C-alpha positions in Angstrom: -5.9 -9.4 -58.2 -2.7 -9.2 -56.0 -1.1 -5.7 -56.2 2.2 -4.6 -54.7 2.1 -1.0 -53.6 5.3 0.2 -52.0 6.4 -2.7 -49.7 2.9 -4.1 -49.0 0.6 -6.3 -51.0 -3.1 -5.3 -51.6 -6.1 -7.3 -52.8 -7.9 -5.5 -55.6 -11.3 -6.7 -57.1 -13.2 -4.8 -59.7 -16.9 -4.4 -58.8 -19.2 -5.5 -61.6 -20.9 -2.6 -63.3 -24.5 -3.5 -62.3 -23.5 -3.7 -58.7 -21.6 -0.4 -58.5 -24.6 1.8 -57.6 -25.4 -0.6 -54.7 -21.9 -0.7 -53.2 -21.1 2.9 -54.1 -17.6 2.0 -55.5 -16.1 0.7 -58.7 -13.5 -1.6 -57.1 -12.6 -3.0 -53.7 -9.0 -2.5 -52.2 -8.0 -4.4 -49.1 -4.5 -4.1 -47.6 -2.8 -7.5 -46.7 -0.4 -5.9 -44.3 3.3 -7.0 -44.3 2.5 -10.5 -45.5 5.0 -12.2 -47.8 4.1 -13.0 -51.3 3.1 -16.6 -50.6 0.9 -15.6 -47.6 -0.5 -12.7 -49.6 -1.6 -15.0 -52.4 -3.4 -17.3 -49.9 -5.2 -14.4 -48.3 -6.1 -13.0 -51.7 -7.6 -16.3 -52.7 -9.8 -16.3 -49.6 -10.9 -12.8 -50.3 -11.6 -13.5 -53.9 -14.0 -16.3 -52.9 -15.7 -14.2 -50.3 -16.1 -11.3 -52.8 -17.6 -13.8 -55.4 -20.2 -14.9 -52.8 -21.0 -11.3 -52.0 -21.5 -10.4 -55.7 -23.8 -13.4 -56.2 -25.9 -12.4 -53.3 -26.2 -8.8 -54.5 -27.2 -10.0 -57.9 -30.0 -12.0 -56.4 -31.5 -9.2 -54.3 -31.2 -6.5 -56.9 -32.9 -8.4 -59.7 -29.9 -7.6 -62.0 -28.9 -10.3 -64.4 -25.6 -11.9 -63.4 -23.2 -14.4 -65.0 -24.2 -18.1 -64.9 -23.3 -18.8 -61.3 -25.8 -20.0 -58.7 -26.8 -18.0 -55.7 -24.9 -18.6 -52.5 -27.6 -17.6 -50.0 -31.1 -19.0 -50.3 -34.1 -16.8 -49.6 -34.7 -18.7 -46.4 -31.1 -18.0 -45.3 -31.5 -14.3 -46.1 -34.7 -14.2 -44.1 -32.9 -15.8 -41.1 -30.2 -13.2 -41.3 -32.7 -10.4 -41.4 -34.6 -11.8 -38.3 -31.4 -12.6 -36.4 -29.6 -9.3 -36.9 -32.5 -6.9 -37.5 -31.7 -6.2 -41.1 -34.5 -4.4 -43.0 -33.6 -5.3 -46.5 -31.5 -8.0 -48.3 -29.0 -5.4 -49.3 -28.4 -4.6 -45.6 -27.7 -8.4 -45.1 -24.9 -8.3 -47.7 -23.5 -5.0 -46.4 -23.4 -6.7 -43.0 -21.5 -9.6 -44.5 -19.0 -7.2 -46.0 -18.5 -5.6 -42.6 -18.0 -9.0 -41.1 -15.4 -10.0 -43.7 -13.5 -6.8 -43.0 -13.6 -7.5 -39.3 -12.2 -11.0 -39.9 -9.3 -9.5 -42.0 -8.5 -7.0 -39.2 -8.5 -9.9 -36.6 -6.2 -11.9 -38.8 -3.8 -8.9 -39.0 -3.8 -8.6 -35.2 -3.1 -12.3 -34.8 -0.2 -12.0 -37.4 1.4 -9.1 -35.6 1.1 -11.0 -32.3 2.9 -13.9 -33.9 5.7 -11.7 -35.2 6.1 -10.0 -31.7 6.2 -13.5 -30.1 8.9 -14.6 -32.6 11.0 -11.5 -31.9 10.6 -12.0 -28.2 11.8 -15.6 -28.5 14.8 -14.6 -30.5 15.7 -11.9 -28.0 15.5 -14.3 -25.1 17.7 -16.8 -27.0 20.2 -14.0 -27.6 20.2 -13.0 -23.9 20.8 -16.6 -22.9 23.8 -16.8 -25.2 25.2 -13.5 -23.6 24.7 -14.9 -20.1 26.5 -18.1 -21.1 29.5 -16.2 -22.5 29.5 -14.0 -19.4 29.7 -17.0 -17.2 32.7 -18.3 -19.1 34.4 -15.0 -18.9 33.7 -14.8 -15.1 35.4 -18.2 -14.7 38.4 -17.0 -16.7 38.8 -13.8 -14.8 38.5 -15.7 -11.5 41.3 -18.0 -12.6 43.5 -15.0 -13.5 42.9 -13.5 -10.0 44.0 -16.7 -8.4 47.1 -16.7 -10.5 47.8 -13.1 -9.3 47.3 -14.2 -5.7 49.7 -17.1 -6.1 52.2 -14.9 -8.0 52.0 -12.2 -5.3 53.0 -14.8 -2.7 55.9 -16.0 -4.8 57.0 -12.4 -5.3 57.0 -11.7 -1.5 59.1 -14.8 -1.0 61.5 -13.7 -3.7 61.8 -10.2 -2.2 62.4 -11.7 1.3 65.1 -14.0 -0.1 66.8 -11.1 -1.9 66.8 -9.0 1.3 68.2 -11.8 3.3 70.9 -12.4 0.7 71.8 -8.7 0.8 72.1 -8.8 4.6 74.2 -12.0 4.5 76.6 -10.4 2.0 77.0 -7.4 4.3 76.7 -5.0 1.3 77.5 -1.3 1.6 74.6 1.1 1.7 75.1 2.2 -1.9 75.1 -1.5 -3.1 71.9 -2.1 -1.1 70.2 0.9 -2.5 71.1 -0.2 -6.1 69.8 -3.7 -5.4 66.6 -2.4 -3.9 66.1 -0.2 -6.9 66.4 -3.2 -9.2 64.0 -5.2 -7.0 61.5 -2.3 -7.3 61.9 -2.2 -11.1 61.3 -5.9 -11.4 58.2 -5.6 -9.1 56.7 -2.8 -11.3 57.5 -4.8 -14.5 55.7 -7.9 -13.1 52.6 -5.9 -12.1 52.4 -4.2 -15.5 52.7 -7.5 -17.4 50.0 -9.2 -15.3 47.7 -6.2 -15.6 48.0 -6.2 -19.4 47.2 -9.9 -19.5 44.1 -9.3 -17.5 43.0 -6.4 -19.7 43.5 -8.5 -22.8 41.4 -11.4 -21.4 38.6 -9.1 -20.2 38.2 -7.1 -23.3 34.6 -6.5 -22.2 33.2 -6.2 -18.6 31.4 -9.3 -17.4 27.6 -9.2 -17.6 25.6 -8.8 -14.3 22.8 -10.9 -15.7 22.3 -14.3 -13.9 20.7 -17.4 -15.1 17.3 -18.1 -13.5 17.5 -19.7 -10.1 21.1 -18.7 -9.4 22.1 -16.6 -6.5 24.6 -13.8 -6.4 27.8 -14.8 -4.7 29.6 -12.4 -2.5 33.1 -11.4 -3.7 36.0 -13.2 -2.0 38.4 -11.5 0.3 41.1 -11.6 -2.4 38.8 -10.0 -5.0 37.6 -7.3 -2.6 41.1 -6.3 -1.6 42.7 -6.5 -5.0 42.6 -3.5 -7.2 40.8 -4.6 -10.4 42.2 -3.1 -13.6 39.9 -1.0 -15.7 38.7 -2.8 -18.8 40.0 -1.9 -22.3 37.9 -0.2 -24.9 35.7 -2.6 -26.8 37.3 -4.4 -29.7 36.9 -2.6 -33.0 33.8 -3.3 -35.1 34.6 -4.6 -38.6 32.8 -3.6 -41.7 31.3 -7.1 -42.2 29.9 -7.1 -38.6 28.4 -3.6 -39.0 26.8 -4.6 -42.3 25.0 -7.5 -40.7 23.7 -5.3 -38.0 22.6 -2.7 -40.5 20.7 -5.1 -42.7 19.1 -6.9 -39.7 17.9 -3.6 -38.3 16.2 -2.7 -41.6 13.9 -5.6 -42.4 11.8 -3.4 -44.6 14.6 -3.0 -47.2 13.9 -5.0 -50.3 15.9 -8.2 -51.1 17.4 -6.4 -54.1 18.6 -3.5 -52.0 20.1 -5.9 -49.4 21.8 -7.9 -52.1 23.3 -4.8 -53.7 24.6 -3.5 -50.4 26.3 -6.8 -49.6 27.8 -6.7 -53.1 29.2 -3.2 -52.6 30.6 -4.1 -49.2 32.2 -7.3 -50.6 33.8 -5.1 -53.4 35.3 -2.9 -50.7 36.6 -5.8 -48.6 38.1 -7.3 -51.7 40.0 -4.1 -52.4 41.0 -3.0 -48.8 40.2 -5.9 -46.5 37.7 -6.1 -43.7 38.7 -2.9 -42.0 37.4 -1.6 -38.7 34.7 1.0 -39.4 36.5 3.7 -37.5 39.5 3.4 -39.7 37.5 4.1 -42.9 38.1 7.8 -43.4 38.0 10.2 -46.3 41.3 9.0 -47.7 40.1 5.4 -47.8 36.8 6.5 -49.4 38.8 8.5 -52.0 41.0 5.5 -52.8 38.0 3.3 -53.2 36.5 5.8 -55.6 39.7 5.7 -57.6 39.6 1.9 -57.6 36.0 1.8 -58.8 36.8 4.1 -61.7 39.7 1.8 -62.6 37.5 -1.3 -62.9 36.3 -2.5 -66.3 32.6 -2.3 -67.1 32.6 -6.1 -67.5 34.0 -6.6 -63.9 32.8 -9.9 -62.4 32.0 -11.7 -65.6 35.4 -13.4 -65.8 35.8 -15.2 -62.5 39.2 -16.6 -63.4 40.8 -13.1 -63.0 41.6 -11.6 -59.6 40.5 -8.1 -58.6 43.9 -6.6 -59.3 44.2 -8.5 -62.6 40.8 -7.0 -63.7 42.1 -3.5 -63.1 45.4 -4.1 -64.9 43.6 -5.8 -67.8 41.3 -2.7 -68.2 44.3 -0.4 -68.1 46.5 -2.3 -70.5 43.8 -2.9 -73.0 42.0 0.5 -72.6 38.7 -1.2 -71.9 35.5 0.7 -71.0 35.4 1.4 -67.3 32.5 1.5 -64.7 30.2 4.4 -65.3 30.0 7.3 -62.9 26.4 6.3 -62.2 27.5 2.9 -61.0 30.3 4.3 -58.8 27.8 6.8 -57.3 25.4 3.9 -56.5 28.2 2.1 -54.6 28.9 5.3 -52.6 25.2 5.8 -51.9 24.8 2.3 -50.4 27.9 2.8 -48.2 26.7 6.2 -47.2 23.3 4.8 -46.1 25.2 2.2 -44.0 27.4 4.9 -42.4 24.4 7.1 -41.6 22.9 4.3 -39.6 26.3 3.8 -37.8 26.5 7.5 -37.2 23.1 7.6 -35.5 24.3 4.8 -33.2 27.5 6.7 -32.3 29.6 3.9 -33.8 31.5 6.3 -36.1 32.3 10.0 -35.9 31.5 11.0 -39.4 30.3 9.7 -42.8 33.2 9.6 -45.2 31.0 8.5 -48.1 28.9 11.7 -48.4 29.7 14.9 -50.2 31.5 13.4 -53.1 31.0 14.9 -56.5 30.2 12.6 -59.4 30.3 14.0 -62.9 27.8 11.7 -64.7 29.0 12.9 -68.1 32.8 12.2 -67.7 34.6 9.4 -66.1 37.6 9.8 -63.9 41.0 9.5 -65.7 43.2 6.6 -64.6 45.8 8.3 -62.4 49.5 8.6 -62.8 52.2 7.2 -60.5 53.4 9.5 -57.7 57.1 10.1 -57.1 56.9 8.2 -53.8 55.3 5.2 -55.6 58.0 5.2 -58.2 60.7 5.3 -55.5 59.0 2.3 -53.9 59.1 0.4 -57.2 62.8 1.3 -57.8 63.7 0.0 -54.3 61.7 -3.3 -54.4 63.4 -6.3 -56.1 61.5 -8.1 -58.8 60.4 -11.6 -57.6 61.8 -14.7 -59.2 59.5 -16.0 -62.0 59.5 -16.9 -65.7 60.2 -13.2 -66.6 63.7 -12.2 -65.8 64.6 -9.2 -63.6 66.5 -7.7 -66.6 63.4 -7.8 -68.8 61.3 -6.3 -66.0 63.7 -3.3 -65.7 63.8 -2.9 -69.5 60.0 -2.8 -69.9 59.6 -0.4 -67.0 62.3 2.0 -68.3 60.8 2.1 -71.8 57.3 2.8 -70.3 58.6 5.5 -68.0 60.6 7.3 -70.7 58.3 6.9 -73.7 54.7 6.5 -72.5 54.2 3.4 -74.8 51.5 0.9 -74.1 52.4 -2.5 -72.7 51.2 -4.2 -75.9 53.4 -1.9 -78.0 56.5 -2.6 -75.8 56.0 -6.4 -75.6 55.6 -6.6 -79.4 58.7 -4.6 -80.2 60.9 -6.5 -82.7 64.6 -6.0 -83.1 63.9 -4.8 -86.6 61.6 -2.1 -85.2 64.6 -0.2 -83.8 65.8 2.0 -86.6 67.9 5.1 -87.1 65.8 7.8 -88.9 67.7 10.8 -89.9 70.4 10.0 -87.3 67.8 9.6 -84.5 67.4 6.1 -82.9 63.6 5.4 -82.9 61.1 2.7 -82.0 58.9 2.0 -85.1 55.5 1.0 -83.9 53.6 -0.7 -86.7 51.2 -3.6 -87.4 52.5 -7.2 -87.7 49.6 -9.1 -89.3 51.6 -12.3 -89.4 51.6 -12.3 -85.6 48.0 -11.1 -85.3 49.0 -7.8 -83.7 48.4 -4.2 -84.6 48.4 -0.8 -82.7 45.2 0.1 -80.9 44.3 2.9 -83.3 45.4 4.3 -86.6 47.3 7.1 -84.8 49.1 4.3 -82.9 51.3 3.6 -85.9 54.2 6.1 -85.3 57.8 6.7 -84.7 58.9 7.2 -81.0 62.5 8.6 -80.6 64.4 6.6 -78.0 65.2 8.7 -74.9 68.8 9.4 -74.3 68.4 8.0 -70.8 67.5 4.6 -72.3 70.5 4.7 -74.6 72.8 5.5 -71.8 71.2 2.8 -69.7 72.0 0.2 -72.3 68.6 -0.7 -73.7 70.0 -1.5 -77.2 72.0 -4.4 -75.7 68.7 -6.3 -75.3 68.9 -7.0 -79.0 70.1 -10.5 -79.6 71.0 -11.8 -83.1 69.2 -15.1 -82.7 66.0 -13.6 -81.3 63.0 -12.0 -83.0 61.7 -9.7 -80.3 63.6 -7.1 -78.2 62.2 -8.7 -75.0 62.6 -12.3 -75.8 61.6 -13.6 -72.3 57.9 -12.9 -73.0 55.9 -15.8 -74.4 54.4 -15.7 -77.9 50.6 -16.0 -78.1 48.2 -16.7 -80.9 46.1 -13.6 -80.2 49.1 -11.2 -80.2 48.9 -10.5 -76.4 52.6 -11.2 -75.6 52.3 -9.0 -72.5 49.7 -11.0 -70.7 52.1 -13.0 -68.4 54.0 -9.8 -67.6 50.7 -8.0 -66.7 49.7 -10.7 -64.3 53.2 -10.9 -62.7 53.3 -7.1 -62.4 49.9 -7.2 -60.6 51.2 -9.6 -58.0 54.3 -7.5 -57.7 52.3 -4.3 -57.0 50.2 -6.1 -54.3 53.3 -7.3 -52.6 54.4 -3.6 -52.4 51.0 -2.6 -50.9 50.4 -0.1 -53.7 46.8 1.1 -54.2 44.9 -1.1 -56.7 44.2 2.0 -58.9 48.0 2.2 -59.6 48.6 0.2 -62.8 51.2 -0.4 -65.4 49.1 1.8 -67.7 49.7 4.6 -65.2 53.2 5.2 -66.7 51.5 6.4 -69.8 49.5 8.9 -67.8 52.6 9.8 -65.9 54.4 10.7 -69.1 51.4 12.6 -70.4 51.2 14.6 -67.1 54.9 15.4 -67.1 54.9 16.7 -70.7 51.7 18.8 -70.3 53.1 20.4 -67.0 56.6 21.2 -68.2 57.7 24.8 -68.8 59.1 24.5 -72.3 57.3 25.2 -75.5 56.3 21.6 -76.2 53.1 21.7 -78.3 50.0 19.7 -77.5 50.0 18.2 -81.0 53.5 16.8 -80.5 52.5 15.1 -77.3 49.5 13.5 -79.0 51.7 12.3 -81.9 54.3 10.8 -79.5 51.7 8.9 -77.4 49.7 7.7 -80.4 46.6 9.7 -79.5 44.1 11.1 -82.0 45.0 14.8 -82.1 43.0 16.9 -79.5 43.2 19.8 -82.1 40.7 19.1 -84.8 41.7 21.9 -87.1 42.3 21.1 -90.8 46.0 21.5 -90.4 46.1 19.1 -87.5 44.0 16.4 -89.2 45.5 16.7 -92.7 49.1 17.5 -92.1 49.8 15.6 -88.9 52.3 13.3 -90.6 54.4 16.4 -91.3 55.6 16.8 -87.7 59.4 17.0 -87.8 61.2 14.2 -86.0 63.3 16.8 -84.3 60.2 18.1 -82.5 59.2 14.6 -81.4 62.8 14.1 -80.1 62.5 17.4 -78.1 59.2 16.1 -76.7 60.7 12.8 -75.6 63.7 14.5 -74.0 61.4 16.7 -71.9 60.5 13.6 -69.9 62.5 14.0 -66.7 62.2 12.5 -63.2 63.6 14.1 -60.1 64.8 10.8 -58.7 64.0 7.6 -60.6 66.4 5.0 -61.9 66.5 1.3 -62.2 70.0 -0.3 -61.9 70.8 -2.4 -65.0 71.9 -5.4 -63.0 74.1 -8.3 -64.2 
């Protein structure tokens, strides 16, 4: 039987019960070293045949009844072994055979290790030859640059000489001569600086001193020995993808599954932030990646037609289940393992992936927009597409001053804007004929329209010949009228270089945060009623008489939404 223990395969064979007193063991275990699965099966098959022959021989000498197999060694062969090797009994003969088989296995393991070392040596030699070849090309390039410098220096001397002669011919005053010489000196310094930078850019790494076999070291030329060579620049930055390849190649003992998962995590990071140099990955970047992971839907990767940002926005707009804290923690552990290896090699200064707290019982909330991000949005024009700039501004303003979901905003009908007791309100309710309904039972509600929206002119969006308030949005059979806007908004955010974790749904969290942090006496139950949340207060009064909240209190709650500096111009 082939058995995997840790990262190594072992051969296991149960000793027949009658033979256990003779061998002194109930089963035989033999390590197959670091052989792969195919090689391990081949070796196990050989050992199985050898063990079978051994058991047959022991059955014959012990007089114990055995299965219906024939003996492998004849009495004459056993006698020859006893005479040739000085065995006293037949049992000693088979014990000697066992020892011989174990020696053969050890010899095979030594041969295998030698083959591995030979393969590694061959690969290293091939790598060194490649480095030598690249170094030779670099030496040729640098030699050409030095020749250019030499020729340029001659041209410069001629130019300086001509300028000095011109100055003498013109019989300039001493002040004029001094000014001209200063200009000549400035041009000279500029020329030297430019050429030096060109050399440093070409020689980003120093040429190798290794030489191909049979070649002789050439003495440096006079020009090279007298010229002052510029010091080479620091090595080019190591990208995450390059570091990952080195890390996996240096850990061949890692299982294929671990290597695959590590590549998948790194690909996820590159998809979110690009292939960054490893020294630019700091604690802020790690924290942003943590926010991004907690914003991804649990079904991420199953729909290959959606981009990375569209997946985040889809999860936010539809309130889909997100990645679990355990999954996010596993991504961080894989990157932390990579950074520990880089840290030991002095390729990075610290590990930004360690020390993070992961609460496995509660997921991270989708975060609100910061004031700086909202200012960026207000100052960035909406790109030209099927959704007009006017509709874009209207949807953003409603989200920012009500906390309504994108689905609720995009499905607002003109008839859903009503005056209730003299207060203009959005009436959010189900429309079965259009296959749309609020997300929860608490989602059916009245939302007083913020005075800022009224002053801004939101009610002018109503058109007599249109059904919906935002008529630019396309109807859909499944009630998802906001799908096109969600995709366009995702592209818009990426153009502004906003973090992937910032989504349209973040306006809802922004409103919730503003209301819960304001200094007035706005009650928690009013905020839940405004946002369409199930009440966080589970008392009998909250659950039974929630519908009795006075509209005046909801209006007070809406008017408490204030921004220090956020406004979208209405436009033409």
